[in-house]
N, C-alpha and C positions, 0 to 999 in steps of 0.2 A: 595560157600563162604568159605573164608579163615579161617583157624583154628588158635586159640591161644593155643600153647602148650609149654612145657618145651623144651629147647634146647636139640637135639639128638633124640627126638621123634617126632618133628614136620616134616610135609611133606614139600616138595618145595612150597615156596610161603607163608610160615606162618610168622605170627608176634609173636615175642617173649615177654613175659610179665615179667618184673623185678621189685620186690617190695623192696622198701627202706623204712623201718619204724623204729620208735623208735629213740635210739641214735646211731651215727655212732661210732663204736668202733675202735680205732686205735691201737697203740702199747701197750697202757695200758688197761689190761682187766677189764671190768666193772663188777660190782656185778651180781650174777645170777638172783636176782630179778628186773634186770632193762632189759626192752625190748631192743635189740640191733640188728644192722646190721653190721657184720663184714666185713670191707673194703677189707681184703685180700682174702675173698670169691668172692666179686663182681669184682675186677680187672681182674682175669682171665676169668670170665664169660663174661665180656664185651668184651674182646679180642677174645674169641671163638666165640660169636655172630657176630662180625664184619668178622669174616673169614669163617663163615659157609655158604655153598651154599644153605642150607635149609631154611635160616631165611632171610627175605627181609626187616624187619623193626623191631624197638625196642620201646616197650611202657614201659614207667618207671612210676609206681604208688608210689607216695610219701606221706608219713605222718610222718614227722620227728620231734624230740624233742632235736636238737642240738647234741652235742657230739664232737669228735676229728676234729678239723677245718682242720688241714693239710690232714687227711684221707678224710674227705668230699670233700676238694678241689681237691684231687687226683682223686676221683671218677668222679667229675665234668668235669675235664680236659679230662678224658678217653671218656666220653660221647660226649663232644663237638668235639673231634677230630675224631669221627666216620664218615664214608662215607654213611652209609646206613641211611635211614630216621629215625628220632627219635621223639618222642613226650612224654612230661611229663604231668602228671595229679596230681594236689595237691588235696589231700583229707584230711579233717579235719583241719589239720595245717601244715605250713611249717615254722619251727623255726630254726633261726640262720643259720647254714650250709645248711639248706633245701632251702634257697634262691638261692645261686649258683648251687645247683642241680637241680632245678625247671627250671632255664633259661639256663642250659647247652644243652638242647635238641632243635632241630630244630624248634619245635613249642611247646609252653608251654600252658597247659590249667589249670584252676582252678574250682573246684566245686563251686556252688553258696553259698554253706553253709561254705565253707573253709576260711582259713585266713593265712596270712603271717606276722611273727614276725621279725622285723628288729632291731638289736641292736648291739652294738661294740663287737669285740673279748674279751673274758675273759679267765683268767687262774684260775682254782680251785686248792685248797690244798696249801701247802707251796711254797712261790716263794722267790726268792732272790730279795730283794728291792734295786735294783741298776739301774743305767741309761740304762744299756745294755738290761734289762728286758722291760722296757718301750719302748726302741727303736725297740726291737723285736715285741712287740705287735702293735706298730704303723705300721711296715713294713708288718706284716701279714694282718692288716687291709687294707692297700693299695693294696694288691694283691687280696682280696676278692672283694674290690670296683671296681678295675680295670676289674676283671673277669665278675662281675654282669653288669657293664655298658657296657661291650664290647658285652654281649650276650642278651642284652635286650634294651629297648627303654628308659629307664629311665636314667637322666643326673647324672653325679658324684655329682653335687652341691646338687641336690634333694635327692638323695640316702642318702648323709651325713647329710642332714638335718634331714630326717626321722629317721636316726640312732641316732642322738643326741638330739631328742625331749624329753623334760622332763615333759610334761603334761599329757602324756597317761598311764604310768606304775608307780605304787605306789613304792617308794624307789628304782627307776631304770630309765634308759634312753632308748629311743627306741620307736618304733611304731608298732602298730598292725593294718594291713590293711584287710578288709574284701575282699572277692574275686573280687567284683566290683571295689572297690577302687585300689586293685592291678593292675587291668587291666586299670584303668584310669590313673594311675601314669606311666604306660608303663612297668612296671616290669614283668607282665604276658601277654601273647598275647591275650588270649581269655577265657571268661566264658565257661565252658563246662563240660560235662559228659563223661563216658566211651564210649559212642557211638560216640560222636563228635571227641575224640581222635582217635578212630579205624577209622572212615571215613577218617580223614586226612591221616592217614598211608596207608589205602587202596588205596587213590588216588595218593599218592606219588609211591606206589609199582606199580600201574597200568601205570604210566608215565615212569617208568624204564624199562618196558617190551618192 
C-alpha cells in the first residue's frame, strides 16, 4: 500500500498531501489571530512536487475562508498546470477563492457535509472610488469565472447567476451550495471522502506505471 508522507521523506510511488486552510495570505500580511495559508510557501512546494521522482500524485485538502484573490488564483493555476495526477477534497467549506482552488485539480471531491460559497470579488479596506477600481474588479471577476468554468462543468451563465443571487445571504449577494448541490451544478465532480480521493489517485498512479 502506498504511503502518504511529506515531500522529501516519501518513498517512490507516494502521494503528497497538501493542505490549504483558512485565508490565503498574499502580499498583505494578515493578523496573527487569523488562520492563514501563505501562498509564497505553496508555490515552490507545488513546483517541487511536480519535479520530485518520489511523488506520483498530489492530494489537496481544502477548507478555505477566502483571502487574497490574486494569490489564490496563482496557486490554482499552478495546480491546474501540473502533469502529475491531482485530486482536491473540500472539507467543511470552500469560500470565495476556494472555488477555483477546488476545481483546479484533475478530479474534485467534496465531503457530504461540506459546502461551497460563491460570491463576487471584493476589496476590503480603503479603496479609491474611481472608474478604474471598478474596472479592475470586473476584470478580476472575469478571470476567476473563466478559470472556474474552464476547469469544471458549470456554465458561465449559471456561475454568474449563483454569484449574483440576492435571496440566500443576508445583506449580501451570492450562493451557498451544499456538497450535493455543488455536484449537481457541475462545479465539483463527485461527493466523496478521503478514501475516494485516494482511490482515484492510486488508480491514476497505477495507470502511469
